[in-house]
C-alpha positions in Angstrom: 101.0 141.2 10.6 102.5 143.1 13.7 106.2 142.7 14.2 106.8 140.3 17.7 109.4 142.1 19.8 111.3 139.5 21.6 113.5 141.4 24.5 116.5 140.4 24.9 118.8 141.1 28.5 122.5 140.8 28.8 123.3 138.4 31.9 124.9 140.4 34.7 128.3 139.8 35.0 129.8 138.6 38.3 131.9 141.3 40.2 135.3 140.1 38.8 133.9 139.6 35.2 133.4 135.9 35.2 130.5 133.6 35.5 130.4 131.1 37.9 129.1 127.3 36.7 128.7 124.2 38.9 131.9 122.1 39.1 132.1 119.0 36.9 133.7 116.2 37.3 137.1 116.2 36.2 138.5 112.5 36.4 137.6 109.0 35.0 139.6 106.1 36.4 140.9 104.3 33.3 143.3 101.2 33.1 146.8 101.2 32.7 149.3 98.5 32.6 151.4 98.8 35.8 155.3 99.1 35.5 157.7 96.4 36.3 160.1 97.3 39.4 163.5 97.3 38.3 165.5 93.9 38.8 167.8 93.9 41.5 168.0 93.4 45.4 165.0 93.3 47.1 162.8 92.6 43.8 162.3 89.0 43.1 160.7 89.3 39.8 161.4 85.5 38.9 159.4 84.7 41.9 156.4 87.0 41.5 156.2 85.4 37.6 156.3 82.2 39.0 153.1 82.8 41.2 151.4 84.6 38.5 151.9 82.3 36.0 150.2 79.6 38.2 147.2 82.2 38.8 146.9 82.8 35.2 146.6 79.2 34.1 144.0 78.8 37.0 142.3 81.8 35.5 142.1 80.5 32.1 141.2 76.7 32.8 138.4 78.3 35.0 137.2 80.9 32.3 137.2 77.8 29.5 135.3 75.0 31.8 134.4 76.6 34.8 134.8 74.8 38.3 136.5 75.9 41.3 137.4 80.0 41.2 141.4 80.6 41.0 142.4 81.7 44.1 146.2 81.3 45.7 147.0 82.1 49.5 150.2 84.6 49.3 151.0 84.2 52.7 154.4 82.8 53.4 155.6 84.1 50.3 159.1 85.4 50.2 159.1 89.3 50.9 161.1 90.2 47.6 158.2 88.2 45.6 155.4 89.9 47.4 156.9 93.2 47.1 156.9 92.8 43.4 153.2 91.2 43.5 152.1 94.4 45.5 153.7 96.7 42.9 152.5 95.3 40.0 149.0 94.5 41.0 148.3 97.6 42.8 144.7 99.0 44.3 141.8 99.3 42.1 138.5 101.2 42.1 136.6 98.7 44.7 137.2 98.1 48.2 135.3 96.3 50.6 134.8 96.7 54.9 133.4 93.6 56.2 132.3 93.0 60.1 133.1 89.9 60.9 134.5 87.8 64.2 138.0 88.5 62.7 139.6 91.6 60.4 138.9 91.4 56.9 140.3 93.5 54.0 139.3 93.2 50.6 140.7 95.2 47.7 140.5 95.3 43.9 143.7 95.0 42.3 144.2 97.1 39.2 143.1 94.1 37.2 138.9 94.2 37.3 137.9 91.1 39.0 141.1 90.0 40.5 140.7 90.8 44.4 143.2 90.9 47.4 141.4 89.3 50.6 143.3 89.4 53.7 142.4 87.9 56.9 143.8 89.2 60.4 143.9 87.7 63.7 142.9 89.0 67.1 146.7 89.8 67.7 146.7 91.8 64.4 148.9 88.8 62.7 148.1 87.9 59.0 146.5 84.7 58.7 145.9 84.5 54.7 146.6 86.7 52.0 144.4 85.6 48.9 145.0 86.5 45.4 141.6 85.2 44.0 139.4 85.9 40.6 135.7 86.5 41.1 133.0 88.8 40.2 133.2 89.6 44.1 134.9 87.8 47.0 132.3 85.3 48.0 133.1 86.0 51.8 131.4 89.6 51.1 128.0 88.3 50.1 128.1 85.2 52.6 128.7 87.3 55.3 126.0 89.9 54.4 123.7 87.4 54.2 124.8 85.7 57.5 124.3 88.7 59.5 120.6 90.0 57.9 117.1 89.0 59.0 114.8 87.2 56.3 112.2 89.9 57.5 112.5 93.3 58.2 112.7 94.6 61.5 109.4 95.3 63.3 108.9 99.0 64.5 106.2 101.1 65.6 105.1 103.3 62.6 105.8 106.9 63.6 103.3 109.9 63.8 103.8 111.9 60.4 104.6 108.4 58.4 103.6 109.2 54.6 104.9 106.6 52.4 106.9 104.4 54.2 104.5 102.0 55.2 103.7 101.2 51.3 107.6 101.2 51.2 108.1 98.9 53.8 105.6 96.3 52.5 107.1 96.6 49.0 110.6 96.0 50.4 109.3 92.9 52.5 107.8 91.5 49.4 110.8 91.6 47.3 112.5 90.2 50.0 110.1 87.3 50.0 110.8 86.5 46.0 114.7 87.4 46.3 117.0 84.4 45.1 120.1 83.7 42.9 117.8 83.8 39.7 116.0 86.8 40.6 116.6 90.3 39.2 117.1 93.1 41.3 114.3 95.2 42.8 115.2 98.6 42.9 113.6 101.4 44.5 114.8 104.8 43.6 114.5 106.9 46.8 115.5 110.2 45.1 112.4 110.1 43.2 110.2 109.1 46.2 108.0 112.2 48.3 109.4 111.1 52.1 108.8 112.9 55.0 111.7 113.2 57.5 109.6 110.7 59.9 109.8 108.1 57.0 113.6 108.3 56.4 114.1 108.0 60.1 111.9 104.9 60.2 113.6 103.4 57.2 117.0 104.0 58.8 115.6 102.5 61.8 114.7 99.3 60.1 117.4 98.9 57.9 120.5 99.8 59.7 123.1 97.4 61.1 124.6 95.4 57.7 127.8 94.2 58.1 129.5 94.6 54.7 129.7 98.3 53.3 131.6 98.4 49.4 133.3 101.2 47.9 133.4 101.9 44.5 135.4 104.6 43.0 135.1 105.7 39.2 133.1 108.5 37.7 132.3 109.8 41.1 131.7 107.3 44.1 129.3 104.7 44.9 128.9 103.1 48.7 127.1 100.0 48.7 125.8 98.8 52.2 124.0 95.7 53.4 121.4 96.4 55.9 119.9 94.1 58.6 117.3 92.6 56.2 118.4 89.6 53.8 119.3 91.0 50.1 118.6 94.4 50.6 121.4 96.6 50.1 121.2 100.8 50.5 123.4 102.0 47.0 124.1 105.4 46.8 126.0 107.4 44.4 128.0 110.7 45.0 129.8 113.0 42.5 133.2 114.3 42.9 132.2 117.1 45.4 130.7 113.9 47.5 127.1 115.4 46.9 124.6 112.6 47.1 122.9 112.2 43.5 121.2 109.1 43.6 119.8 107.1 46.8 118.3 103.8 45.8 117.4 100.7 47.7 118.1 97.1 45.7 116.8 93.8 46.9 119.1 91.2 45.3 121.6 88.9 46.3 124.4 91.2 45.2 124.2 94.9 43.7 125.5 94.5 39.8 127.4 97.8 40.6 129.3 95.9 43.0 130.4 93.0 40.3 133.3 92.7 37.9 131.8 91.9 34.6 132.7 88.9 33.1 134.1 90.4 30.0 136.4 92.7 32.3 137.6 89.3 33.9 138.4 87.8 30.5 140.4 90.9 29.7 142.0 91.0 32.7 143.1 86.9 31.9 144.7 88.6 28.6 146.5 91.4 30.8 147.9 89.4 33.4 149.3 87.1 30.6 150.8 89.9 29.0 152.3 90.8 32.3 153.8 87.7 33.0 155.6 87.6 29.2 156.8 90.9 30.4 158.3 89.6 33.3 159.6 86.9 31.3 161.4 89.3 29.3 162.9 91.4 32.3 164.3 88.2 33.6 165.9 87.5 30.3 167.3 90.6 30.0 168.6 91.0 33.8 
């Protein structure tokens, strides 16, 4: 038997003697229980505790029996108590930008499934400051559907269109079937051979949504409503802000935007612990 010779070549080193690799994501957000501010002037821990205790009781009742989602309007609460709430609730991974008749700011707290939903008047004054628990605030889905049409925007197909005619037909069929009990219909644009004319035509048909949801976690996710009802652009970026997955989802609300029920259950337990810590801090003070 003839011996088989396999040539082995050494890798050429970089000028500085080190190989260069693609940078990998370095951070992943994990939950950390917030620190309580020190009791004293300007920090009304007792007032903040009373607000959170009422909210946690409502949340526990909703998890046990259903009914109306927990929501408290913090507008008008004493500034000293609100300062403590702001520090302890913090800002979580998900935020939403809503195009409405008045400014609406939506930010998840560090407790998944607990949100701050603030409404502002035309003069910039705060109208409402809701603390609420939900997979996502209902105003997000309501305004996305309100600003969307039940059919795709008609546009003449461009010269050079390749796969977009079939794609639009598939989208309209999915829109016609879509509803609260219908599973998401997902189209992975990253894997589709699309010509530049296809991409431009798809943008012209879908652009014009009223809601953008930003989710920060292991990388970033941008979820945008479109001009068509229940059609969402869902795009994933790595930590270098490079688009790594580009999809269209036909669904009432993309699952990636929602806090899971299990997360809300865990949040209720953590908030109950926070209320107990506040009790201890008040007693020690």
